[in-house]
C-alpha positions as CSV (number, residue, x, y, z in Angstrom):
1,X,109.4,111.5,78.9
2,X,111.4,110.1,81.4
3,X,112.5,106.2,81.0
4,X,110.4,103.5,82.8
5,X,111.7,102.5,86.7
6,X,111.6,98.7,86.3
7,X,111.8,97.0,89.9
8,X,111.8,93.4,90.5
9,X,109.3,92.7,93.2
10,X,108.3,88.9,95.0
11,X,104.8,87.4,95.4
12,X,103.0,84.2,95.7
13,X,101.9,82.7,92.5
14,X,99.2,80.0,91.9
15,X,98.3,78.7,88.0
16,X,100.5,81.6,87.0
17,X,98.5,84.5,88.5
18,X,99.7,86.3,91.5
19,X,98.4,85.5,94.7
20,X,99.7,87.7,97.5
21,X,101.0,91.0,97.8
22,X,103.8,92.2,95.7
23,X,107.2,93.0,98.1
24,X,110.8,94.2,98.2
25,X,111.9,91.5,100.1
26,X,111.9,87.8,99.3
27,X,112.2,87.0,103.0
28,X,108.8,88.6,103.7
29,X,107.2,86.8,100.4
30,X,108.5,83.3,101.6
31,X,107.2,83.8,104.8
32,X,103.7,84.4,102.9
33,X,104.4,81.2,101.5
34,X,104.8,79.0,103.5
35,X,101.6,81.2,105.3
36,X,99.5,80.1,102.2
37,X,100.8,76.5,101.9
38,X,99.9,75.7,105.4
39,X,96.5,77.0,105.2
40,X,96.1,75.0,101.9
41,X,97.3,71.7,103.7
42,X,95.0,72.8,107.1
43,X,92.4,72.2,104.4
44,X,93.3,69.3,103.1
45,X,94.4,70.4,100.0
46,X,98.0,69.6,98.0
47,X,100.1,73.2,97.8
48,X,100.4,74.1,94.5
49,X,102.1,77.6,94.2
50,X,105.3,79.1,94.1
51,X,107.4,82.0,94.8
52,X,107.8,83.8,91.8
53,X,109.2,87.7,90.7
54,X,107.4,90.1,88.3
55,X,109.0,93.1,86.9
56,X,107.3,96.0,88.2
57,X,106.8,99.2,85.6
58,X,106.3,102.9,86.9
59,X,106.0,105.5,84.0
60,X,105.9,109.4,85.8
61,X,104.4,112.1,83.1
62,X,106.6,115.2,82.6
63,X,106.2,117.6,85.6
64,X,103.9,120.9,84.8
65,X,103.7,124.0,86.6
66,X,101.3,124.7,89.7
67,X,100.1,128.2,89.9
68,X,99.7,129.3,93.2
C-alpha cells in the first residue's frame, strides 16, 4: 500500500477544536480568524480563537482493474 500523503493546512481553533474550514492558504485562514474575532466582539464576547495548523493525512488504496 502506498505511503499516506501528509499536508499541513490552516484553520481557526477554539478550545483545541477546529471551528472553521481547513485551507491551504495561510492568508485565507488569517482573514477567517479576523472575521470570527470581529463577530465575537460584536456579540460582546472576548475573542478566544487562534490560528492553528493541522496535519491532513490522505491514504489511497491500491489500484483495482476496472472491467469494461
